[in-house]
Phi, psi and omega in degrees: 000133172261133180253147183255166186292155187301318187293331175289317172315299182296323174293327173289318176299320174301318180294326180287326184204079185315324185275324185246353181058049182275149170215158176271141182193186168243136177265100179271124179260156181295337180276008177094352177281156172227138182244109184267150176060047189255133171284121186239129171281115181309121175278167179193165178069233180245021182308129180266359177222147178241135184269130170223171179232111193229132185052038178077004181245136176267142183202167174241147173248146171290129174308323188280359175268356188257127177277323173194158168251128179244113191244153173207164168279133186307330182275348180218069188291347179281343181266114186247149184223143191245135176231144174223153180250120186204152160301162176223139174276143173242121181251133178231093180294340181289313179273343182079032184247153178209107179201168176286140175290163180296315189249146171291154182216160180271134185234148175241129175290125178241340178197150179217130179253183182287339182231357180200144178244162181240127184236152178251127177289121183280079182234136178048058189261127179242112177263129184241187183295325192245005179160205187228157171228153184227135180254173180300141180286314166194180186299337181288318184260346178008288199257120180054071186248003200255351182255131192229129176259136175237097181289135177302127182099354179270149185282334187228159166284165184233124177279115179262116187296126175260155182230144181304332176274105186307325182299328180285329180284322177298315184300320188280329176291316182298320169308307183300319178262026182292351175277009169231094188294328182290309172309308177308320183289321182298323182295307176303336182275003179066027181282348178250014179273138176293141185273348184211165168306313183298310181299327178291342180264100174224164181060021175070018181248185177294177185291146176213110183283346175267136175279074192294333184290334178284324180299316183301319183295321194263343185302124175213090188296156178048066176278000000 
């Protein structure tokens, strides 16, 4: 199944219901049940409940009871989009820390490779006519806060701290993907660096000087 980028997902939702950001979808619950053809109000941030309309009745589901939301536009049901509610690890190589954040968060899948996927934290989402824009969540995370790597087989996505100094971001990414020595060396060699300001603005979010989607495509651990 091919997944499309988050900005297309949210633009479609905006087109369907400008006021409320509704989408049609399947709710997969952690108890194994599935609710099909549900009207879903798009969740975001750390929201602990999801509003849905199922069989003509409005109700709320606890976010932590949901395995995933599979969303689509009623005019294009074959194009699927994924959201998950999960804890997130934060790695800070500068401080030497690695731990779970306090609150679970909603994430949108924007790219998927054979061994790792790329997710956006659904925070401060502004849905417009042609796409979305995202603002800083708070002063702590301010700059480049939106990209999260989820390695296959890992329980949680990982927030890779980005820095205005591209060399530091490259060093951290190289360390995180050090189980693929070829990829790690290429990151250190600046082979995944955006070549221009325009190229660094992708996915409708803030600047990201590292071409993370290409890293996701190329990552192959234990070569």
